N, C-alpha and C positions, 0 to 999 in steps of 0.2 A: 557797808563797813564804815567805821568812823575814820576821820582823818588820821593818818599815821599808820593805819593797818595795811598789811600786805597780804597777798594771796599768791601762793606758789603751788602749781600742780605738777607732780612728777609721775609720769606713767610709762616711761621708756623701760622696756624689760631689762636692759643692761644697766640701768641706773642704780646706784647705791643711794637709796633715799636717806639713810643715816648720814652719809658723807655730804650729800647735797644740803641736808639740814644744818650740818656743822658749818658749812660755808655761808649759808643764809644767816645763821645766828651771828657769825663773825662780822658780817656786813651790817646787821641790824641787831645789836646786842640788847637794846632796851625792850622792856615789856615781855609779856608772856608769849609762848609759842603754842598755838593750838594745832594739833595734828589729828588726822583721821586715817584709819586703815581698816583692812578686813582680811588680810592674808599674811602668811609668814614673811613675804618680802617687805612688809611694812614694819616688822618687829624692830629693826634698828632705829627707825624714825620714831616709833612710838616710845621707845626707851628714852629718847632725848627730849621729847616734847614736855611742855609744862602742863598742858591739859590734853588728855587723850580721848578721842572719840573713836568708838569701834562699832561696827555693824553687828547686829544680833546673831548673824550666821557665821561669824568669825570663829577661828579655832579657840579653844579654851585658854591657851596661853595668852592670846591677845585680849580676850574678855577679862582676864584677871588683871590686866593693866589699865582697863578702861576707867575713866572718870565719868564718862557719859556713854551710854549705849544708845545709839541712834535708833529711832523707830524705823519700821520697814520702808523700803524705797517707794512702795505704793502710796505711802503717806508723806512723801517728800522728806523722809527721815533725816537725810544729811543736812538739809536746810534747817530743819528744826534744831538739830543737834548743834550746828554751827552757831545759830542764834543763841542758844542756851550757853554755849561755850564762851562766846563773846561777852554775853551779859555777866557770866560768872567771873571772867578774867578782867573785865573792864575796871572794876573798882580798885584793883591792885596795880593798874597800869598808869 
């Protein structure tokens, strides 16, 4: 990551990823927010993100929101997609 970038991972089943992202954005309002998800519990978070990464096996509703569809996990897909997202978002940041 570049200086000033942050990484937050939320995977507790009872967590509301959308609400947590709202809190994160309130604390760090500058710059784009890259989010990644693959299931319905990620929908509120994906709706709030600036740039959305979705796995190829995600439900159609999530794929419709995607700015980037990550390659398969066997290809380190999320790493590739995050790098692509950071490179896309960086000029605007």
